[in-house]
Steps between C-alpha positions, in 0.01 A plus 500: 500500500188715522206442268292806419199543280517696178865595518719193509713349768676760710876526469564571866337406831205713598568740786335358808235686695739508796756683286235746385400560863863556597540751216183681610636528856814679380485881514454666163800692371271752329332589831836524671636733233193724515511510879871575478444788255225650716705449816808653340301804383353544849843459661656755263216743570545459875876545460443814294254637757743423783782670314289806433398522867860472618619754245214738585574469872870579448423785261238645736742489792772671297276774360315570824825506698653742250195725507496496880868592515441795268198614703696464823786713371251756368326515839832548681598780264166680534499468879848645510395790277194576715717520809424442872231765515282383219128553495239229497387624161850453354506139613151443360630617162790253540255215558316602184822504300594156629153374405574593139786250494446133394520204733508706826243636746546774758307598815541791746428435868420813707224599743376755249541265197188355338416229245625719221852489639567159338577415136508162331726405213411647167350252256352478154162368607604145424259217574559377851663155509324207676606436855655160423714653228602796716607256770735330249664827385499733801836580658611543860393833663742794458442822696680793655402747781598870511458706821415862420523816722239764418530878544264492797731261683284193450621183327352290220587168341527442125457132404632398160415140384550296184174424319510217241124493423534695176791286382309178583198634311722568200650151516150351527400673177794330327410167658133524406605539135805273472370196690180453290711540187741230621205274592358544150842437349542182706152380404568558129837326528340204681224478240752498215704236680190284547413536132849384403478212748163400353650504150783274613267260678257496209790373291581245771136384497520447125815295552326302777200433273733387223679266743165353605413433136843350445451278805163388360670385181431794267855511364403746226472771767727797436553834673465820301782753485596635841373839616826563683856427398556314827231247399653438158728223622217337698267512197766365268592227747136396544438483125822304448400262779152450350652433157751258651226315693285484188785353300590259779139390525489442125821297514375304803174422326683388189721280716200365691322434171801310367525303823128425479539390139794281598303358791204417279732357235653272764154393619396439140813295431442299819135441407600392150765265639252345740242466226739365236712277724282385786169483313594228247664287770192520720282408205725207413505389861122506522473306169742239633298463818181455296675234291617317811147511641364341184766229497449431869129461441563237226775316684437233762547622853454864398291570802809581704616771254171674432492707821858635490467573128180691563671701775792571270259619229330741744834642618608562139165674431546714811853587391369604157235724660758657729728561202220671309426723798869579535519589132192721530658674798829555323340629181145466371544371149253748353668816633659704225364276226133601513324833568510617860122496500492125441769434761314693770162353408657154512627566853155623606337191340723271704387669823140491378522123462670447838268742689150463354340677799678826411384726218779621272480793255789566261514813280794556267556795267828398339351327191747249352813675624785348695751722676794268520560196710624688810209746511236238417641263762502777762133580435416130498676447836329808647153377399580150621636612840224757559223250428671237714521745794136601451385138513738366761520790745208726411236228449372699202175411324548739209823586322532758221807510277560795266784547253510838323738702286515864607658797319860560596699818554828643380693202638296218341248430223240334722444353847378143544280492810381185675247511783359221716208584731311266731235514770707313756705626789839659463736239350827416668781573259723200449873539543588211273779624282394532137133420565369713788371854457827638637700308242257613229537863614877465461454361149264786414750754631774343289272550199462869584145477638334518838290273719247591765476299818163328560253759625130507585281744308121490482484171688732329249865403525693633201849423370647680201817513293595723208787440258619733221490323163505571130162604366320199352770255603569222247247280329456162663373170364129548467263250641752318714396423856708367788 
């Protein structure tokens, strides 16, 4: 059982700090999901880039190879048409024609040939691709050599080679447009995914907050309608659970209240039996002893009986005192029959008489009301035990007792609050069943209230209980004092 201030006794054990630390050490699912989304987007982008590079490499090889084959056949046909006695000028025109073709370059090697006797592949002035990209796309070298016989008897060499620079430049233009677009698409997709994840986890945080309130005892906590259909069953289950716990708590409190009433009724019946049965016999016994003492004093030789009769009289008196204390412990006769104010002030007066060195202040704001035997007796026991602890364990020199009736809420008309403060050290709560502060806290919980454990505030040790009651209570017998 956990006692907490201002909110009743908790229904479940408080999560330990070790459990909280263990939870904090666990990786967060939200972070993992976000990292997973970003990682998946990056992996898909890399896969797309790899696929585009592979496809571009294959396409470049196919197109350049086809263009080279066409240029090679064209060169063979033109060389055959020129014949074995061709002029250098005719072959220069052939190099120029080959230079007009895509993806090939041609060069003429002859002692009389100059720099102009070479032609690169025709292009569309595309932007040159970066070296790293060209290295990914470029194909294996393809070339062909033609030996030419000129009309003057000399020989020349025509070199025909595949040139993929223009095709790589064209592919780079596609890459430089498509890849940024895919990056932007992946970023937008990741952002939308994160927003959806945040919405889901915001709902989970609301559920977590509601569970914390439920754990603290706020059984009126309910979850609003779910934002997503998948949360509908969770929301409905939580609300049903809270309603069930609230009803179970109400039934348990009613049962505890009935058990408390039965317990007090049994104590009352036992006190009445002791008072009605044992009291008269003790009185008669003491009267008989007094009569024997008088007769022994008048009779001859009474000296031998005087001492044992006196001892017997003292034992009977002691037994009567013990019986009265037992009756007061079982049930103070004034509780329930007089206003709570008078009962509490009577208890404080008894301590004032037994501890004259301690200053007692008692303030009550309940007028002439009584709140039923069980409630009044609980408050009486609380005041009695708190003062006893303050004197016995705290060595207090000033004790303040306050009984007040506070406004209630939707669940009760009013709250009866009892506070005992003293200037001593922290009292040691007694574990005596029915009398100690722990037993009183259990009684208060059974009555639907809450109790705070002794705590130091402002140099004073303070104990407090609060019990929901009917506003005004019931009128008690005015003027009666314990």
